[in-house]
DOKEVO-413221 format. One record per residue (C-alpha): x, y, z; residue in one letter. Coordinates in pm, 1 decimal. Layout:
residues N
atom X X&Y Y&Z Z&residuo A
...
END
This chain:
residues 358
atom X -2175.9&Y -4046.6&Z -392.2&residuo M
atom X -2535.1&Y -4045.3&Z -235.9&residuo A
atom X -2786.1&Y -3751.0&Z -304.5&residuo N
atom X -2865.7&Y -3669.5&Z 28.5&residuo R
atom X -3275.0&Y -3557.1&Z -56.8&residuo R
atom X -3610.6&Y -3614.3&Z 99.1&residuo L
atom X -3814.2&Y -3849.0&Z -107.4&residuo A
atom X -4059.9&Y -3662.6&Z -336.7&residuo P
atom X -4418.3&Y -3575.8&Z -168.4&residuo A
atom X -4596.3&Y -3879.5&Z -367.3&residuo S
atom X -4382.3&Y -4131.3&Z -160.6&residuo E
atom X -4419.4&Y -3975.8&Z 168.9&residuo Q
atom X -4673.3&Y -4140.1&Z 448.6&residuo P
atom X -4891.5&Y -3878.5&Z 605.2&residuo Q
atom X -4823.9&Y -3929.0&Z 956.2&residuo T
atom X -4557.1&Y -4175.9&Z 1160.5&residuo F
atom X -4591.5&Y -4240.7&Z 1500.8&residuo A
atom X -4403.7&Y -4498.8&Z 1707.4&residuo F
atom X -4557.0&Y -4813.0&Z 1826.1&residuo T
atom X -4558.9&Y -4849.5&Z 2204.5&residuo P
atom X -4297.2&Y -5097.4&Z 2203.6&residuo E
atom X -4055.6&Y -4818.9&Z 2044.7&residuo N
atom X -4201.0&Y -4553.5&Z 2246.8&residuo A
atom X -4102.4&Y -4732.4&Z 2561.3&residuo E
atom X -3735.5&Y -4799.0&Z 2399.0&residuo W
atom X -3698.3&Y -4426.9&Z 2323.0&residuo A
atom X -3786.8&Y -4340.6&Z 2670.9&residuo K
atom X -3505.7&Y -4551.5&Z 2789.0&residuo H
atom X -3274.9&Y -4444.9&Z 2511.9&residuo Q
atom X -3339.3&Y -4079.2&Z 2630.8&residuo I
atom X -3312.5&Y -4135.9&Z 2984.3&residuo A
atom X -2938.8&Y -4242.5&Z 2941.1&residuo K
atom X -2827.2&Y -3862.5&Z 2914.7&residuo Y
atom X -2861.5&Y -3644.6&Z 3176.0&residuo P
atom X -3144.4&Y -3327.5&Z 3182.0&residuo E
atom X -3082.6&Y -3082.0&Z 2893.0&residuo G
atom X -2932.7&Y -3319.7&Z 2665.7&residuo R
atom X -3182.8&Y -3557.4&Z 2564.8&residuo Q
atom X -3087.2&Y -3455.8&Z 2199.5&residuo A
atom X -2766.2&Y -3674.4&Z 2252.4&residuo S
atom X -3053.6&Y -3945.1&Z 2155.5&residuo A
atom X -3094.4&Y -3839.6&Z 1817.1&residuo V
atom X -2928.3&Y -4091.3&Z 1606.1&residuo I
atom X -3060.8&Y -4411.6&Z 1812.6&residuo P
atom X -3415.4&Y -4302.4&Z 1778.3&residuo L
atom X -3386.2&Y -4214.9&Z 1404.8&residuo L
atom X -3239.1&Y -4553.7&Z 1345.9&residuo W
atom X -3543.7&Y -4709.8&Z 1529.7&residuo K
atom X -3799.0&Y -4476.7&Z 1321.8&residuo A
atom X -3612.4&Y -4613.7&Z 1008.9&residuo Q
atom X -3631.2&Y -4973.6&Z 1133.5&residuo E
atom X -4000.5&Y -4977.7&Z 1193.4&residuo Q
atom X -4089.3&Y -4792.4&Z 846.0&residuo N
atom X -3951.4&Y -5079.1&Z 641.1&residuo G
atom X -3578.7&Y -4951.7&Z 601.6&residuo G
atom X -3600.0&Y -4574.6&Z 522.8&residuo W
atom X -3679.6&Y -4269.7&Z 688.6&residuo L
atom X -3963.5&Y -4029.5&Z 566.3&residuo P
atom X -4030.1&Y -3661.7&Z 653.8&residuo Q
atom X -4287.5&Y -3731.4&Z 958.8&residuo K
atom X -4087.6&Y -3996.7&Z 1105.6&residuo A
atom X -3832.3&Y -3687.2&Z 1115.2&residuo I
atom X -4046.7&Y -3477.4&Z 1255.3&residuo E
atom X -4175.5&Y -3696.2&Z 1548.7&residuo T
atom X -3825.2&Y -3746.6&Z 1637.5&residuo V
atom X -3775.9&Y -3363.5&Z 1680.1&residuo A
atom X -4097.6&Y -3339.3&Z 1889.5&residuo A
atom X -4003.7&Y -3624.7&Z 2105.2&residuo E
atom X -3644.0&Y -3500.8&Z 2158.5&residuo L
atom X -3768.3&Y -3103.8&Z 2181.2&residuo G
atom X -3529.5&Y -3024.1&Z 1887.6&residuo M
atom X -3602.3&Y -2795.7&Z 1588.3&residuo P
atom X -3659.7&Y -2979.2&Z 1275.3&residuo K
atom X -3409.8&Y -2841.6&Z 1098.5&residuo I
atom X -3149.1&Y -2991.9&Z 1343.9&residuo R
atom X -3288.1&Y -3351.8&Z 1323.3&residuo V
atom X -3299.7&Y -3309.2&Z 942.1&residuo L
atom X -2915.8&Y -3210.4&Z 939.1&residuo E
atom X -2870.1&Y -3548.2&Z 1121.2&residuo V
atom X -3079.8&Y -3794.2&Z 922.2&residuo A
atom X -2891.3&Y -3616.2&Z 573.0&residuo T
atom X -2574.7&Y -3642.5&Z 682.6&residuo F
atom X -2519.1&Y -4017.7&Z 764.3&residuo Y
atom X -2574.6&Y -4223.9&Z 460.1&residuo T
atom X -2677.0&Y -4526.4&Z 731.0&residuo M
atom X -3039.4&Y -4327.3&Z 694.1&residuo F
atom X -3244.8&Y -4424.6&Z 375.5&residuo A
atom X -3408.2&Y -4088.3&Z 290.9&residuo L
atom X -3626.1&Y -4275.3&Z -17.4&residuo E
atom X -3799.3&Y -4626.2&Z -20.7&residuo P
atom X -3579.4&Y -4914.0&Z -39.5&residuo V
atom X -3559.3&Y -5262.1&Z -168.9&residuo G
atom X -3627.7&Y -5550.5&Z 96.4&residuo R
atom X -3221.1&Y -5597.2&Z 59.5&residuo F
atom X -3095.0&Y -5250.9&Z 54.7&residuo W
atom X -2697.6&Y -5291.1&Z -63.1&residuo I
atom X -2501.5&Y -5015.2&Z 36.6&residuo Q
atom X -2152.2&Y -5020.9&Z -132.4&residuo L
atom X -1885.3&Y -4897.0&Z -53.9&residuo C
atom X -1650.3&Y -4649.0&Z -322.1&residuo G
atom X -1369.0&Y -4494.4&Z -105.2&residuo T
atom X -1008.8&Y -4536.1&Z -190.7&residuo V
atom X -946.5&Y -4908.1&Z -88.3&residuo P
atom X -1213.6&Y -5083.2&Z -227.6&residuo C
atom X -1202.3&Y -4849.8&Z -516.1&residuo D
atom X -832.7&Y -4967.8&Z -560.8&residuo S
atom X -964.9&Y -5364.9&Z -501.4&residuo C
atom X -1235.6&Y -5336.1&Z -763.2&residuo G
atom X -1543.2&Y -5152.4&Z -613.3&residuo A
atom X -1582.9&Y -5027.5&Z -982.3&residuo R
atom X -1646.4&Y -5349.6&Z -1146.3&residuo E
atom X -1927.5&Y -5384.0&Z -835.7&residuo L
atom X -2063.5&Y -5098.4&Z -939.6&residuo K
atom X -2121.1&Y -5129.0&Z -1270.4&residuo G
atom X -2261.7&Y -5485.4&Z -1220.4&residuo M
atom X -2514.2&Y -5311.7&Z -998.9&residuo L
atom X -2591.2&Y -5028.8&Z -1233.0&residuo E
atom X -2669.6&Y -5318.5&Z -1525.5&residuo K
atom X -2861.2&Y -5547.4&Z -1288.0&residuo R
atom X -3060.7&Y -5294.4&Z -1086.6&residuo L
atom X -3034.1&Y -4977.6&Z -1276.9&residuo G
atom X -2894.1&Y -4625.3&Z -1133.4&residuo P
atom X -2868.7&Y -4590.5&Z -724.9&residuo P
atom X -3164.7&Y -4510.3&Z -519.5&residuo G
atom X -3420.7&Y -4706.2&Z -704.2&residuo H
atom X -3613.8&Y -5016.6&Z -597.6&residuo V
atom X -3596.3&Y -5328.5&Z -843.4&residuo S
atom X -3924.6&Y -5422.3&Z -1015.2&residuo A
atom X -3961.1&Y -5717.4&Z -803.0&residuo D
atom X -3912.0&Y -5485.5&Z -494.0&residuo G
atom X -3613.2&Y -5691.3&Z -340.5&residuo N
atom X -3311.0&Y -5464.8&Z -413.7&residuo F
atom X -3210.5&Y -5117.0&Z -424.8&residuo S
atom X -2819.0&Y -5002.3&Z -385.7&residuo W
atom X -2644.7&Y -4667.0&Z -267.7&residuo L
atom X -2276.8&Y -4595.1&Z -294.7&residuo E
atom X -2174.8&Y -4459.1&Z 9.0&residuo V
atom X -1872.2&Y -4337.2&Z 200.5&residuo E
atom X -1611.8&Y -4597.2&Z 388.2&residuo C
atom X -1810.5&Y -4859.1&Z 618.8&residuo L
atom X -1466.1&Y -4965.0&Z 774.2&residuo G
atom X -1388.9&Y -5284.9&Z 616.4&residuo A
atom X -1093.7&Y -5185.4&Z 405.3&residuo C
atom X -862.4&Y -5514.2&Z 476.9&residuo C
atom X -1121.6&Y -5728.0&Z 273.0&residuo N
atom X -1206.4&Y -5490.3&Z 15.6&residuo A
atom X -1430.1&Y -5457.1&Z -185.1&residuo P
atom X -1735.1&Y -5474.3&Z 58.6&residuo M
atom X -2102.7&Y -5412.1&Z 52.6&residuo V
atom X -2333.9&Y -5380.7&Z 335.2&residuo Q
atom X -2691.7&Y -5567.1&Z 293.5&residuo I
atom X -2928.9&Y -5467.3&Z 542.5&residuo N
atom X -2730.3&Y -5529.4&Z 887.7&residuo Q
atom X -2455.9&Y -5764.0&Z 747.4&residuo D
atom X -2094.5&Y -5717.0&Z 571.7&residuo Y
atom X -2030.3&Y -5907.8&Z 292.8&residuo Y
atom X -1643.2&Y -5880.7&Z 191.2&residuo E
atom X -1360.0&Y -5995.6&Z -59.4&residuo D
atom X -1655.4&Y -5967.6&Z -356.6&residuo L
atom X -1624.6&Y -5977.8&Z -741.1&residuo T
atom X -1928.1&Y -5887.4&Z -979.3&residuo P
atom X -1959.6&Y -6281.8&Z -1001.4&residuo E
atom X -1971.1&Y -6336.9&Z -624.2&residuo S
atom X -2214.7&Y -6056.9&Z -564.0&residuo L
atom X -2466.2&Y -6136.4&Z -836.2&residuo S
atom X -2444.1&Y -6491.6&Z -683.0&residuo Q
atom X -2506.6&Y -6382.0&Z -344.8&residuo L
atom X -2811.2&Y -6141.6&Z -454.5&residuo M
atom X -2948.4&Y -6448.2&Z -641.3&residuo D
atom X -2937.8&Y -6666.9&Z -322.7&residuo D
atom X -3083.4&Y -6395.8&Z -105.9&residuo L
atom X -3375.1&Y -6320.5&Z -355.8&residuo A
atom X -3449.5&Y -6691.4&Z -320.3&residuo A
atom X -3405.3&Y -6760.1&Z 25.0&residuo G
atom X -3152.2&Y -6966.2&Z 57.4&residuo R
atom X -2876.0&Y -6918.4&Z 324.1&residuo P
atom X -2551.2&Y -6700.8&Z 281.6&residuo V
atom X -2232.5&Y -6672.3&Z 440.7&residuo K
atom X -2173.4&Y -6316.2&Z 622.4&residuo V
atom X -1839.6&Y -6225.4&Z 577.4&residuo G
atom X -1572.2&Y -6290.6&Z 396.8&residuo S
atom X -1676.6&Y -6446.5&Z 27.9&residuo Q
atom X -1350.1&Y -6655.7&Z -15.9&residuo K
atom X -1259.7&Y -6825.3&Z 252.9&residuo G
atom X -1090.6&Y -6549.1&Z 477.5&residuo R
atom X -1103.5&Y -6578.7&Z 850.1&residuo T
atom X -1149.7&Y -6233.1&Z 992.6&residuo S
atom X -882.5&Y -5970.9&Z 837.3&residuo S
atom X -630.2&Y -6275.4&Z 792.4&residuo E
atom X -372.0&Y -6192.3&Z 499.2&residuo P
atom X -480.0&Y -6367.9&Z 201.4&residuo Q
atom X -399.8&Y -6706.8&Z 230.2&residuo G
atom X -440.3&Y -6748.3&Z 555.8&residuo G
atom X -212.8&Y -6618.5&Z 842.1&residuo A
atom X 149.4&Y -6732.4&Z 827.2&residuo D
atom X 264.7&Y -6646.6&Z 1178.0&residuo T
atom X 123.0&Y -6721.1&Z 1509.3&residuo L
atom X 60.8&Y -7028.2&Z 1366.8&residuo T
atom X 117.1&Y -7276.5&Z 1671.1&residuo D
atom X -252.1&Y -7265.9&Z 1853.6&residuo E
atom X -72.5&Y -7351.8&Z 2184.3&residuo T
atom X 23.5&Y -6974.1&Z 2172.1&residuo L
atom X -324.0&Y -6831.0&Z 2216.5&residuo F
atom X -537.6&Y -7154.5&Z 2333.2&residuo D
atom X -450.8&Y -7098.3&Z 2661.4&residuo G
atom X -253.8&Y -7413.0&Z 2705.5&residuo S
atom X 69.2&Y -7272.6&Z 2799.6&residuo R
atom X -132.3&Y -7010.7&Z 3076.1&residuo V
atom X 70.9&Y -7155.5&Z 3361.9&residuo G
atom X 251.4&Y -7409.4&Z 3244.9&residuo A
atom X 589.6&Y -7331.5&Z 3394.4&residuo W
atom X 389.6&Y -7402.6&Z 3753.7&residuo R
atom X 425.3&Y -7782.6&Z 3649.9&residuo K
atom X 788.5&Y -7790.1&Z 3755.3&residuo R
atom X 704.7&Y -7681.4&Z 4101.2&residuo F
atom X 361.0&Y -7834.5&Z 4176.2&residuo E
atom X 321.8&Y -8013.4&Z 4488.2&residuo Q
atom X 101.0&Y -8345.5&Z 4493.6&residuo A
atom X -1.3&Y -8470.6&Z 4843.9&residuo K
atom X 36.1&Y -8869.6&Z 4885.1&residuo D
atom X -190.4&Y -9113.8&Z 5021.4&residuo A
atom X -85.3&Y -9023.8&Z 5387.9&residuo D
atom X -117.0&Y -8624.0&Z 5334.3&residuo G
atom X 248.8&Y -8589.4&Z 5320.6&residuo V
atom X 370.6&Y -8329.5&Z 5063.3&residuo E
atom X 574.1&Y -8479.8&Z 4796.5&residuo A
atom X 746.4&Y -8227.1&Z 4595.1&residuo T
atom X 704.3&Y -8312.6&Z 4221.4&residuo T
atom X 1035.9&Y -8338.0&Z 4014.2&residuo P
atom X 1128.3&Y -8062.5&Z 3794.2&residuo P
atom X 1096.6&Y -8122.5&Z 3407.8&residuo A
atom X 1413.5&Y -8196.1&Z 3267.8&residuo K
atom X 1486.6&Y -7900.0&Z 3013.5&residuo T
atom X 1839.6&Y -7914.9&Z 2997.4&residuo G
atom X 1832.9&Y -7563.3&Z 3122.8&residuo E
atom X 2080.4&Y -7657.9&Z 3429.4&residuo A
atom X 2317.9&Y -7881.9&Z 3246.3&residuo E
atom X 2374.5&Y -7554.4&Z 2989.4&residuo S
atom X 2420.5&Y -7331.3&Z 3292.6&residuo A
atom X 2699.9&Y -7557.5&Z 3425.3&residuo T
atom X 2849.0&Y -7644.0&Z 3119.0&residuo Q
atom X 2872.7&Y -7261.3&Z 3026.2&residuo Q
atom X 2984.2&Y -7186.6&Z 3347.9&residuo A
atom X 3303.4&Y -7409.7&Z 3309.2&residuo A
atom X 3399.0&Y -7300.4&Z 2971.7&residuo T
atom X 3324.1&Y -6951.1&Z 3043.5&residuo A
atom X 3354.1&Y -6823.6&Z 3367.8&residuo P
atom X 3219.7&Y -6481.1&Z 3456.9&residuo R
atom X 3440.5&Y -6286.9&Z 3708.1&residuo P
atom X 3301.2&Y -6202.2&Z 4052.9&residuo A
atom X 3123.8&Y -5887.7&Z 4147.7&residuo K
atom X 3139.6&Y -5859.4&Z 4535.0&residuo P
atom X 3031.2&Y -5513.9&Z 4538.6&residuo D
atom X 2788.9&Y -5528.3&Z 4287.5&residuo A
atom X 2471.4&Y -5349.3&Z 4461.6&residuo G
atom X 2623.2&Y -5246.8&Z 4736.6&residuo R
atom X 2608.0&Y -4835.2&Z 4783.1&residuo P
atom X 2926.1&Y -4666.4&Z 4667.0&residuo V
atom X 3167.5&Y -4516.1&Z 4933.4&residuo E
atom X 3214.5&Y -4154.6&Z 4833.1&residuo R
atom X 3501.1&Y -3894.1&Z 4991.9&residuo T
atom X 3258.6&Y -3619.2&Z 5212.9&residuo A
atom X 3271.6&Y -3319.8&Z 5058.7&residuo S
atom X 3499.4&Y -3010.3&Z 5160.0&residuo D
atom X 3192.2&Y -2801.7&Z 5281.2&residuo A
atom X 3216.1&Y -2540.5&Z 5604.1&residuo P
atom X 2944.3&Y -2785.6&Z 5762.2&residuo A
atom X 3188.1&Y -3073.8&Z 5715.9&residuo Q
atom X 3479.9&Y -2881.3&Z 5848.6&residuo R
atom X 3287.4&Y -2770.1&Z 6160.4&residuo A
atom X 3235.8&Y -3150.1&Z 6248.7&residuo A
atom X 3584.7&Y -3230.7&Z 6212.6&residuo N
atom X 3660.0&Y -3010.1&Z 6450.7&residuo G
atom X 3841.7&Y -2767.2&Z 6193.8&residuo E
atom X 3768.9&Y -2391.0&Z 6119.4&residuo E
atom X 3468.3&Y -2359.9&Z 5877.0&residuo P
atom X 3618.4&Y -2126.9&Z 5650.9&residuo V
atom X 3990.6&Y -2186.0&Z 5519.4&residuo K
atom X 4204.4&Y -1899.8&Z 5553.4&residuo P
atom X 4300.1&Y -1853.1&Z 5205.8&residuo E
atom X 3910.8&Y -1858.3&Z 5125.8&residuo D
atom X 3872.1&Y -1557.6&Z 5370.8&residuo R
atom X 4180.0&Y -1380.6&Z 5219.3&residuo A
atom X 3994.1&Y -1409.1&Z 4892.7&residuo D
atom X 3648.5&Y -1316.4&Z 4995.4&residuo A
atom X 3862.8&Y -963.3&Z 5201.7&residuo A
atom X 4069.3&Y -920.9&Z 4906.7&residuo E
atom X 4006.6&Y -571.2&Z 4721.9&residuo R
atom X 4065.6&Y -554.7&Z 4351.7&residuo G
atom X 3912.2&Y -765.7&Z 4036.9&residuo R
atom X 3733.8&Y -1088.1&Z 4039.3&residuo S
atom X 3951.7&Y -1391.4&Z 4049.6&residuo V
atom X 3840.4&Y -1754.2&Z 3978.6&residuo A
atom X 3987.1&Y -1982.2&Z 4246.2&residuo K
atom X 4334.0&Y -1861.8&Z 4240.7&residuo H
atom X 4393.6&Y -1744.3&Z 3892.5&residuo G
atom X 4465.5&Y -1392.7&Z 3833.4&residuo G
atom X 4227.1&Y -1156.5&Z 3700.9&residuo A
atom X 4121.0&Y -1100.6&Z 3342.9&residuo R
atom X 4170.1&Y -777.3&Z 3119.3&residuo Q
atom X 3787.1&Y -602.0&Z 3112.6&residuo G
atom X 3695.1&Y -735.3&Z 3447.7&residuo D
atom X 3520.5&Y -498.9&Z 3691.8&residuo A
atom X 3622.1&Y -421.6&Z 4038.9&residuo D
atom X 3434.8&Y -698.3&Z 4257.1&residuo A
atom X 3351.6&Y -439.6&Z 4517.1&residuo L
atom X 3205.3&Y -210.1&Z 4267.8&residuo D
atom X 2844.7&Y -151.5&Z 4363.6&residuo S
atom X 2601.8&Y 114.2&Z 4393.1&residuo P
atom X 2617.9&Y 112.1&Z 4777.8&residuo A
atom X 3024.5&Y 141.7&Z 4774.8&residuo K
atom X 2969.1&Y 413.9&Z 4539.3&residuo R
atom X 2729.7&Y 632.4&Z 4758.0&residuo V
atom X 2962.8&Y 537.3&Z 5046.6&residuo A
atom X 3288.4&Y 707.2&Z 4871.1&residuo E
atom X 3038.6&Y 1026.3&Z 4739.4&residuo G
atom X 3013.1&Y 927.5&Z 4380.6&residuo E
atom X 2685.3&Y 880.4&Z 4226.1&residuo P
atom X 2538.9&Y 572.4&Z 4189.7&residuo A
atom X 2503.0&Y 358.4&Z 3863.5&residuo A
atom X 2242.6&Y 558.9&Z 3627.5&residuo G
atom X 2259.1&Y 839.5&Z 3840.8&residuo E
atom X 2490.1&Y 1047.0&Z 3607.8&residuo E
atom X 2234.8&Y 1092.4&Z 3335.0&residuo S
atom X 1921.4&Y 1104.2&Z 3522.9&residuo R
atom X 1750.7&Y 1420.2&Z 3445.1&residuo Q
atom X 1611.4&Y 1694.0&Z 3753.8&residuo E
atom X 1220.5&Y 1696.9&Z 3670.8&residuo L
atom X 1053.2&Y 2044.8&Z 3775.4&residuo P
atom X 795.7&Y 2031.2&Z 4027.2&residuo G
atom X 387.0&Y 1992.6&Z 3918.1&residuo R
atom X 325.5&Y 2340.6&Z 3990.0&residuo D
atom X 614.6&Y 2524.6&Z 3779.9&residuo I
atom X 536.9&Y 2569.7&Z 3404.6&residuo P
atom X 779.6&Y 2384.6&Z 3180.2&residuo P
atom X 1057.7&Y 2609.8&Z 3002.8&residuo P
atom X 991.0&Y 2717.0&Z 2640.6&residuo P
atom X 1196.8&Y 2527.3&Z 2403.4&residuo P
atom X 1568.9&Y 2644.5&Z 2276.2&residuo E
atom X 1566.9&Y 2813.8&Z 1954.3&residuo A
atom X 1751.5&Y 2628.5&Z 1671.5&residuo T
atom X 1749.0&Y 2929.8&Z 1413.0&residuo G
atom X 1529.6&Y 2756.9&Z 1165.4&residuo A
atom X 1228.7&Y 2922.5&Z 1218.8&residuo S
atom X 1392.3&Y 3276.8&Z 1159.8&residuo E
atom X 1562.8&Y 3102.9&Z 816.8&residuo A
atom X 1237.7&Y 3042.8&Z 701.8&residuo V
atom X 1112.7&Y 3384.5&Z 739.8&residuo E
atom X 1398.1&Y 3551.6&Z 585.9&residuo E
atom X 1379.0&Y 3365.3&Z 280.4&residuo K
atom X 986.9&Y 3466.6&Z 308.9&residuo L
atom X 1101.9&Y 3811.0&Z 301.7&residuo A
atom X 1314.2&Y 3829.6&Z 85.3&residuo S
atom X 1096.3&Y 3629.0&Z -219.2&residuo A
atom X 953.5&Y 3870.8&Z -441.9&residuo P
atom X 592.6&Y 3916.9&Z -439.8&residuo E
atom X 384.5&Y 3738.6&Z -713.3&residuo K
atom X 96.2&Y 3960.2&Z -910.1&residuo K
END
């Protein structure tokens, strides 16, 4: 791809300064950003500097932009060397940027590259007449119409080596050229033209509000409103015939709220004059024993329904977890010595019985 290096010192100008018009334009660009964010204008200013310098960006222009924005020079140089839209070496009157990424490469960009190398030489060099220079760049975003090139500010798409060569001849001779697709494609339509949505009335606006014509009202000369008869579309006849042959059942309750039986809650029972809590529910709650589900029997392994810490304390039993609780000594009482396990005595006896080494 592109070799992102500054031009040799022999090709670099000694100075660079924005013209008064471009300096005023740069101030307006910087004013678009809040205080302390002026560095966001670096790309527009570099672009204007390149445009003023005849299509390429010298080192002095990069330094001028850095001083204008209060940025370190190396930061502006990083931006200029990253984007291939900035030419770092002198370019021809027509600067050709050839897209070489996958879609274009698959559709014939290699053949275009071979033609450019044969006609102009290696990339980055200006032709002898000063008209052309070229460079292979990353994706230019016209993948539907690959392969393509950008010449100065314009895109030329659907190219072949022959059509690109003819295009260059026309540019050099000053003849008018067609921007965009070079084989008659409109925008990014499929090859051969669009084959869907071909009815122009779908998108030319003529159908917008067309349904209103059946309900438009016109006034006669006396100012009396006269309703325009609806257009005969056959909808009414079709609906009548369908109703006669395949009638649908009526649904009188459609859309009405569904009545449900009131829930048997204590509040509802009290509102009806009944006892809020049923006698059987009260008996179930007062029953001592195991947990039951409604009126079913207790399951094997169920805990006592009232086996709670409070109940255990009331019956004089320790609460849950208190059986294994250890009493901690006070802070002023020294901890007891560890219990002897006999291991240390066995080691001492073994050492005593071992013969001494001489």
